[in-house]
N, C-alpha and C positions, 0 to 999 in steps of 0.2 A: 504493500500500500504506500510505501514511501515514508513511513513514520520515523524510521531510524535516520534516514537522510534529512528529513525535516527537523528532527530533534537537533541534529548537528548544526543545521542552518540557524535555528533559533538560538542555540548556545553561542554560536559565533557572533550573532548580532548583539548579544548581551555581554560577550566576553567571559563566558562561564564554561564549566565542564558539563559533559553528559555522563550520567550514571545509568547504564543499561541494567534493568531489573533482571535480565538473563544472568548477569554476573552473580547477583545475590542468590538467584535460584540454584545456580551451579554450586555455590558454597553450601546452601542448605542441603542439596543432594549429597555432597561429599561428607557432611557432618551427620547424616542420618542414614537410615536404611529403610527399605520398603515395608518392613514389619512395623517400625515405630512411626513412620511418617509416609504412608503410601501416596498421599497427594503430591509429594515432592518428586516421586519416582514414576509417575504415570507415563512419562514420555522418555523412552530410551530409543535413540536413533537406530540401535542395532537390533531392536525387537521387531522381527518380521511380522509377528502375529498382530502387532499394534494396528497396522493399517488394514487389517482384515475386519476390524470392528466397524460397526455402522457409523456413519458420519455423526448422527445424533449422540451416540455413545461417546465418541471422541470429543465432541463439543461439550458434553456434560463433564467429562474428565477435565477438560481445559478450565471450565468454570470452577470446579472444585479445587484444582491446583491454584488458580489465580486467587481464589478466596483465602486459601491457606497461606500463600506467600504474602498476600497483603496484610494478613493478621500479624505478621512478624515485622512489618515495615515501619510501624510507628517510631521505634527507637532510631531508625535511620533518618527519618524525616526530622525528628526532634534534634538529632545530633547536628544536622546541617543548619538548622535554625539556631541552635545554641552557639555554633561556631560562626554564625553569620556568613556562611559560605554558600552563595547562590549556586544552584545546580539544576539541570534539566533531568528529571527522572523519565525514563523512556522504556516502554515494553508492553507486550501483550498480556502481562501478568497483573496489571493495575486495573482493579474493578472500579466502575463508576460509584458504587456504594461507598467504598473506602475513600476514593478521591473526593467525593462530596463531603465526607466527614472532615477530611484534611482542610478543604477550602473553608469550611465553616468554623473549624477549630483554630486555624492558624491564618492570620491576616496576610501573611507573606506567601501563602501557597495558592497557586492558580492551577486549573486543570483544563485540558481540552482533549477531546477524543476525535480521532480521524476515522472516517467510515468509507469503505469502498463497496457499493451495492452490486457491482458487476462481477460475477463469479469468474468470468473469463479473464478479466483484468487481474484478479488475484492469482489465477493459475499462471498467467504470463509473467507476473512479478516473481512468483516462486521459482519459475524456470530461469529467469534472468539472474536472480540472486545467486543461484547455484552455478552460473556460468553456462547454462544449457540454452540451445536455440529452441528446443522443444521440451515440454515437461516430461519428467520421468513417470514410470508407472506408479511409484509411491506418491509423487506429487498429485497425480490425477486422483489417486485414492483418498488423499487427505484434503483436497481443496474444498469440498463441500463442508467439511467440519470447520475449516477456517471461515468460510462464508457464514455459516450458522453462528459461529462465535462472534463474528463482526456484527451481525444483526442483533444478537443478544446485547452486546456492548452498546449499540445505538439505542435500543429500547431503554436500557438502564440509565444511560447518560441523559436521555430526555426526561426520564422519571426523576432524576436527581437535579434537573435544571442546569446541567453542565453544558458548556459550549460544544457543539458538534460541527466538524468541518469535513466536507466531502473531499476525498482523496484526489479527485481529478478536478481540474488539470494539475498535474504534478509540478509544472513550471511555476505555478503561483501558490503552491501549498504553504511554503514558509511565510509568505506575505499574508496569507489568509489566517494562518495561526497567530501571527503577530498582531493582526487587526483585532483579535479578541480582547486585547488589553495589556497594558504594561504591568509588570510585577509591582507590588506595593510593599514598602518597608514596614516591618512589624516594629511598633514602638517598644515592645518588651520582649526581645528575643531570649533574654536570660531566664525567663520563666519556663522555658522548655528544656531545662537541664536534663540530660539523659540520666543523671543521678536520681531523679525522682521516679524513674520507671520501676 
């Protein structure tokens, strides 16, 4: 959909870093096991059986994974606020429900969700990202799950009253995200000390 590229563009505009939630997910996977935290281990690229599951089942797994990962993200958000260190959080693991809580709880936090309604565009983007001219069998098997998850995110973002930006056209995605609004300084960042968690 272009969300990672757009996140980099937004970060460059403000002169800040990007923190991909995928990196946090990988750390969570490394520190746990499927028995203790199954939601962190639902997606193993080497698992051939994974993409034989129905698209709805894969979507439901993604939702459960995202919810579990987001539940552990409060200390990360509060750490960046405490340090007064602006950052762009990016990734498909951020749920609108939690993003909505963050924007209401912390004045300095803003959220925007990117939506691609065209399933063929998602498939083309998946192929391009992996350096292929045509999608792989696995990508074809997984694209409907991605599309379903994107539609779920859209519905949840609308329900939370969060800004929603269409992915196309890609050339103007960064500008349209930036048009949502400028970040606001929080007058009391030290009240978010990670020590209070």
